[in-house]
Each structure stands twice: as structure tokens, then as C-alpha cells.
C-alpha positions, 0 to 999 in steps of 0.5 A: 673596477666592477662591482664584482673586483669592487667588493672582493678588494676589501676582503683579506683571505689568505691561505693559512699556513701548515707546519708538517705535523704528521699527528694531526692528519685531520688538520692536514686535510682541513687545511688542503679544504681551506687552500681549495677555497682560497684558489677558487675565490681568489681565481689563482691561475694554475701556474701560480698555485704550486709556488704560492703554496710554498710560501705558506709551508713551515717547519717539518713542510717547508723542509719536505718541499725543499727535499722534494725540489732537489729529488727530481733534479738528482734523479733526472725525473720532471719537477713538481710543477702542478698543484694536482701533482704537489697535492698527491705528493703532500697526501703520501707524506702527511697522511697515514697509509692506513689512515682512510682504512681508521676512518671507515671503521669510524664511520660505522660506529656512532659509539658514544656520540650524539646524533648530531655529532655522529652525522658531523663526523660522517660528513667530515669523513667523506669530504677528507676522504673523497668517499665515492660511494652512492647516496644509497651505500652512504645511507647504508653505512650511517644507520649501520653505525647508529646504536642498535635501538635507533638503528631499528626505528630508522629502518622502518622508514627506510630513508633514502638520503642521508639528511633523511636518515639523519632526520629520522635518527635524531627524532628517535634520540630526543624521543627517548632522552624524554622517555628517560627523563619522564620516567616510567608513567606508573600510577600510585602504589596502594599501601595497605592499612597499618597495623594501627588500624587493625582491632582484635575481635578477642581482647578489643585493642588494637594493633593485632588481629585476633589470630595473634591475641596472647589473651586467653579466648573468650567464649560466649553461651547462646541458646538457639530457639529449640532450646539448644545450647551452644558455645561460640568461640571469636577465632570461629569467626576468623576460621569462617572469614567474617570481618565482625562477630555475628550479632544475636538478639538478647531480647528475642521475643516469640509469639505463641499461638494456640491450635484447637481441634475442631469439636465435633 
């Protein structure tokens, strides 16, 4: 026994059973994929595939196969002897007629799925439906199904492969997630001084402005250098926009200079 056959002999790779559940078309397609993988690995001869698969059918699937074997004999048609023909008959019977259209619709919408989950579903849909499209068409379908914000960002880079489009979308999704978690980068909001720091110029008390003071206004009498008298009230300060009352010298001293005319 050569080396290749020696390690294969130690492996148990069996074809999974299929019960004909028509409510799970994805399960049936995945089963077909598994069958093809086993055929390739085991190098099953073409004339053995149909009978081998018959041993793995259960329930409704087994009943369907028995009926299919008898029908050709009754109507005088050739029997199903190739795996290709049997697989085609099984797809017609176990996959809903509108399944492919429904899958195309799913392919075009990310909905609430993450970018990673969405690309996984896209690959599964391509494999399950044997979609024969160019890379450009697949990329367009994938990008068109992304959420609008991510789609617009990915389109800026014009990716040419599905993998490139996925990597771009994943990067933008992570960036958006970090931005939401970090919140806005606004600085601290300045809050003005509280009312307790206010001081009334009229009564000298804190907690209100002099314009809000309920006590009687105080008037002060002043005289200028020429001897003119006038009064000043505290609210005049507010009207002029001063922060503090004006300060006047209490003991202003003036030096008088005597000037004599020329004596001729």
C-alpha cells in the first residue's frame, strides 16, 4: 500500500444522511456539497454514485427515490443511472421553485447583519445557487447590499474583488463602531459663576445684582473742582456698564498759584 492510501485508510469519511426536509432548502444544498466532497475525496466511480446515495436517504427522501425508480418503468422512460441526473431531480423536488429569487433578494441586503456575517452569507448564497456571475457583478451586488453609509465609503475605493470590498467594508464598520463608543470630542462646557458669587453695588450683599436690589437706592453728593454739585446713584453705574462704582478722592488737595502782573 502506497503512502497516499495508507493515511486515507485510517480516516472515516461518511456521506451524511438526508431525510428530505423541504422546509430547510439550505440544509439540502449543504448536504449536496458534502456529498460532492466525499465523492472527490474517496474517488467514487461514476457508476457507483447513484446506488451509494440511495443508502443515505431516509424518510421522505427515501420514499421519493423509490417512487422515482418505479416511474420510468411504468411510462417506458430510461431509469436514472447517473449522479448528475439524480442530483438535478433532487434539486427540483427539494428546493422551492422561488428559492433562487429569494436568495438573490437576500444577497442584495445587509439588513442588521454585521459586515462579517453578511460576507459569509454572500459566499454561501453563491455556492448554494451556483451563481455564474463575473467578479465585477458580484462586487456590485455585495456593495449595493451594504448599509448606505458603509456603501458610500467603500465605493470611494472602487474595489475590483469581493475580498477587497469586504476588507474595506469591515474597516469602515470598525471605524464607525469606535466613533459611536467614543462619543463626540467636545471639550468641557464653561459654566458661568453662580448667583452666590454676585454682589450688589447698592446694598453690598451677595446673591443678586444691583439692578435686582429691592432696597432703597442710595444717592451720594459730590462736588467737582469748580464747586458744582451733583448727585450719583448706583444704578447709573449699571447703565454705563461699569463693573465697580467710580472712585473719588476724599481729600483732594489743590495748590493755588498766585500770578502778579508786571509793574511798570
